[in-house]
KEVO-55269 format. One line per 8 residues: number of its first residue (from 0); their letters; for each residue x, y, z of N, C-alpha, C, O, CB. Coordinates in pm, whole numbers, padded with zeros to 5 digits. Each point is the difference from the previous one (the first is absolute). Glycine has a CB too. Layout:
residues N
NUM) a) X,Y,Z,X,Y,Z,X,Y,Z,X,Y,Z,X,Y,Z  ...
//
This chain:
residues 82
0) mvrtqvql) -02855,-02176,-00370,00021,00143,00002,-00116,00067,00075,-00112,-00051,00002,00240,00041,-00222  -00097,00121,00278,-00100,00080,00071,-00022,00126,-00081,00095,00068,-00039,-00028,-00162,00265  -00191,00125,-00250,-00033,00122,-00073,-00003,00116,00097,-00055,-00010,00110,-00080,-00120,-00281  00196,00241,00131,-00002,00120,00082,-00017,00121,-00091,00022,-00008,-00121,00124,-00101,00297  -00184,00219,-00117,-00021,00122,-00077,00091,00108,00053,00009,00021,00121,-00249,-00084,-00168  00309,00131,-00044,00093,00106,00035,-00031,00122,-00085,-00026,-00012,-00120,00204,-00155,00185  -00176,00283,-00004,-00023,00123,-00076,00135,00064,-00030,00082,00019,00089,-00308,00016,00019  00247,-00003,-00235,00123,00062,-00045,-00030,00137,-00058,-00113,00030,-00039,00213,-00255,-00008
8) teeqakll) 00002,00308,00044,-00017,00128,-00068,-00003,-00028,-00151,00040,-00107,-00045,00078,00237,00233  -00165,-00033,-00263,-00003,-00015,-00146,00141,-00024,-00053,00021,-00084,-00088,-00223,00234,00075  00298,-00077,00067,00139,-00013,-00045,00055,-00139,00032,00066,-00061,-00083,-00032,00308,00116  -00060,-00297,00087,00046,-00134,00036,-00059,-00105,-00094,00071,-00088,-00048,-00050,00161,00288  -00149,-00063,-00265,-00067,-00097,-00088,00058,00007,-00141,00023,-00103,-00064,-00234,00122,00202  00233,00102,-00186,00055,00018,-00135,00139,-00063,-00011,00028,-00073,-00094,-00160,00286,00069  00218,-00183,00123,00136,-00054,-00003,00001,-00151,00018,00082,-00069,-00062,00001,00286,00152  -00172,-00269,-00007,-00010,-00145,00015,-00041,-00068,-00130,00056,-00103,-00038,-00115,00136,00279
16) rqlaaskh) -00038,00024,-00308,-00044,-00056,-00129,00113,00000,-00101,00020,-00097,-00072,-00254,00176,00117  00310,00032,-00050,00112,00010,-00092,00108,-00105,00033,00053,-00066,-00089,-00101,00313,00060  00079,-00260,00157,00101,-00097,00041,-00045,-00142,-00030,00077,-00081,-00052,-00003,00238,00232  -00199,-00186,-00149,-00054,-00134,-00027,00006,-00032,-00149,00039,-00110,-00039,-00191,00132,00240  00113,00073,-00284,00002,-00022,-00144,00143,-00023,-00050,00023,-00087,-00085,-00229,00229,00061  00300,-00065,00076,00139,-00013,-00046,00061,-00133,00041,00092,-00049,-00065,-00068,00296,00079  -00075,-00307,00094,00054,-00127,00048,-00089,-00119,-00039,00027,-00115,00035,00079,00238,00156  -00213,-00093,-00263,-00096,-00103,-00041,-00056,-00075,00121,-00013,-00123,-00001,00136,00098,-00217
24) lsvaeiir) -00157,00101,00322,-00060,-00055,00121,-00129,00076,00029,-00025,00106,-00056,00252,-00172,00148  -00307,00010,-00005,-00121,00070,00042,00036,00102,00109,00103,-00013,00066,-00247,-00189,-00123  00059,00301,00073,00020,00097,00108,-00003,-00073,00133,00079,00032,00089,-00186,00152,-00226  00019,-00282,00152,-00009,-00077,00124,00133,-00069,00031,00044,-00002,00115,-00289,-00034,-00155  00310,-00020,-00063,00128,-00068,00022,00108,00099,00042,00082,-00030,00087,-00145,-00145,-00256  00065,00291,00108,00096,00105,00039,-00021,00038,00146,00097,00014,00075,-00092,00073,-00312  -00130,-00071,00277,-00030,00035,00139,00041,-00113,00094,00058,00027,00105,-00249,00118,-00182  00163,-00271,00041,00041,-00112,00085,00152,-00003,00016,00050,-00022,00111,-00251,-00109,-00186
32) qavdnflk) 00274,00155,-00033,00146,00002,00008,00049,00113,00090,00093,-00017,00079,-00081,-00081,-00309  -00076,00213,00217,00038,00115,00084,-00026,-00030,00147,00082,00034,00085,-00133,00121,-00276  -00062,-00217,00220,-00033,-00036,00139,00102,-00101,00052,00047,00013,00113,-00293,00031,-00155  00280,-00145,-00039,00100,-00099,00040,00133,00067,00033,00062,-00029,00103,-00175,-00142,-00246  00158,00261,00056,00126,00070,00023,-00005,00084,00127,00096,00002,00077,-00056,00003,-00324  -00150,00064,00269,-00014,00081,00120,00004,-00088,00125,00070,00033,00096,-00205,00135,-00224  00061,-00278,00127,-00005,-00087,00117,00136,-00064,00029,00036,-00019,00116,-00277,-00026,-00164  00316,00011,-00054,00133,-00058,00019,00095,00101,00062,00094,-00039,00070,-00133,-00111,-00266
40) sqvivdle) 00017,00278,00172,00090,00103,00052,-00031,00040,00144,00077,00073,00062,-00053,00010,-00294  -00135,-00131,00285,-00040,00037,00135,00053,-00101,00101,00002,-00120,-00026,-00207,00230,-00065  00248,-00060,00205,00043,-00087,00109,-00115,-00006,00099,-00037,00099,00062,00285,-00041,-00092  -00303,-00178,00042,-00114,-00018,00091,00050,-00075,00123,00043,-00114,-00009,-00210,00112,-00184  00160,00069,00308,00044,-00060,00124,-00120,-00007,00093,-00062,00103,00030,00300,-00015,-00059  -00271,-00208,00075,-00116,-00012,00087,00033,00047,00141,00117,00020,00033,-00200,-00212,-00172  -00018,00210,00220,00015,00056,00135,00092,-00085,00086,00082,00054,00074,-00309,00045,-00093  00216,-00231,00012,00085,-00087,00081,00147,00015,-00037,00086,00001,00088,-00277,-00162,-00067
48) ekkqraie) 00219,00174,-00150,00140,00018,-00042,00053,00135,00047,00116,00010,00039,-00157,-00157,-00238  -00043,00251,00195,00041,00131,00050,00034,-00008,00148,00100,00056,00045,-00244,00057,-00217  00060,-00183,00248,00026,-00016,00145,00132,-00073,00022,00080,00040,00084,-00327,-00044,-00038  00268,-00104,-00123,00123,-00079,00016,00122,00084,-00033,00101,-00008,00070,-00227,-00199,-00127  00119,00288,-00048,00113,00086,-00037,00029,00100,00112,00117,00026,00031,-00175,-00052,-00275  -00046,00083,00304,00018,00097,00108,00065,-00066,00120,00090,00057,00062,-00291,00071,-00142  00156,-00249,00114,00057,-00072,00115,00147,-00030,-00025,00082,00012,00091,-00307,-00113,-00040  00258,00061,-00173,00139,-00032,-00033,00090,00123,00006,00121,-00013,00022,-00203,-00173,-00165
56) avgrfhsg) 00028,00304,00123,00079,00123,00003,00031,00047,00141,00093,00077,00022,-00196,-00014,-00239  00024,-00110,00314,00018,00044,00139,00140,-00038,00048,00041,-00116,-00010,-00289,00092,00054  00318,00123,00009,00132,-00024,00058,00114,-00011,-00100,00113,-00024,00041,-00231,-00086,00139  00092,00126,-00307,00105,-00015,-00101,00083,00127,-00018,00108,-00004,-00059,-00253,-00162,-00056  00095,00277,00165,00069,00126,-00020,00031,00064,00135,-00079,-00009,00093,-00036,00041,-00316  00229,00032,00231,00042,00061,00126,00039,00145,-00026,00076,00031,-00091,00004,-00254,00180  -00135,00311,-00005,00027,00142,-00016,00126,00043,00071,00060,00103,-00033,-00303,-00065,00013  00285,-00117,00118,00115,00039,00080,-00038,00100,00108,00088,00050,00071,00057,-00092,-00267
64) vsdlseah) -00273,00070,00210,-00048,00095,00101,-00080,-00080,00102,-00091,-00075,-00036,00083,00269,-00130  00042,-00179,00294,-00063,-00083,00103,-00139,00049,00040,-00079,-00077,00055,00305,00024,00026  -00259,00180,-00106,-00131,00052,00043,-00091,00034,-00118,-00084,00089,00010,00195,00001,00194  -00094,-00159,-00314,-00075,00033,-00122,-00151,-00008,00020,-00073,00087,-00046,00265,-00171,-00086  -00239,-00020,00201,-00145,-00014,00018,-00057,00109,00089,-00117,00036,-00015,00142,-00282,-00015  00055,00298,00121,-00048,00106,00091,00014,00139,-00060,-00082,00088,00027,00143,-00234,00165  00041,00166,-00273,00031,00135,-00049,00003,00004,-00153,00080,00072,-00059,00051,-00028,00268  -00217,-00122,-00272,00004,-00007,-00146,-00024,00133,-00068,00062,00028,-00103,-00139,-00260,00122
72) drhlteaf) -00012,00317,00037,-00026,00130,-00063,00126,00086,-00002,00031,00064,-00100,-00271,-00076,00175  00311,00014,00037,00124,00079,00008,00104,-00053,-00099,00064,00077,-00071,-00110,-00027,00315  00061,-00180,-00248,00099,-00061,-00091,-00039,00028,-00147,00087,00026,-00083,-00038,-00208,00255  -00176,00176,-00202,-00044,00027,-00135,00027,00145,-00039,00046,00029,-00110,-00222,-00206,00134  00146,00268,00068,00026,00143,-00024,00148,00023,-00024,00039,00073,-00091,-00236,-00011,00234  00280,-00124,-00060,00145,00015,-00015,00049,-00054,-00135,00087,00058,-00064,-00063,-00075,00313  -00082,-00094,-00289,00042,-00061,-00126,-00034,00087,-00120,00077,00009,-00095,-00108,-00233,00200  -00086,00290,-00100,-00042,00084,-00113,00063,00139,00004,00003,00068,-00103,-00215,-00194,00098
80) dk) 00261,00167,00119,00064,00131,00011,00143,-00001,-00053,00058,00107,-00020,-00203,-00060,00216  00202,-00164,-00218,00139,-00009,-00043,00016,00041,-00143,00111,-00001,-00053,-00075,-00180,00214
//
């Protein structure tokens, strides 16, 4: 285990102590569980995967407009004016 220090508000500390007592766990264990749950809910995509996803998206969509790269501002304005 790695020791770390975290500053909590008085209310957070109070509620954590109450929760820990009700579950017969330490405050540290409650915090570890919360961190685990938070980390599991996050999608971590590294830079190489982001690049690969962008490359795979190239050419997959078609606007049906032949001059989109030259007149994108006009097309965008027209699209939002509708």
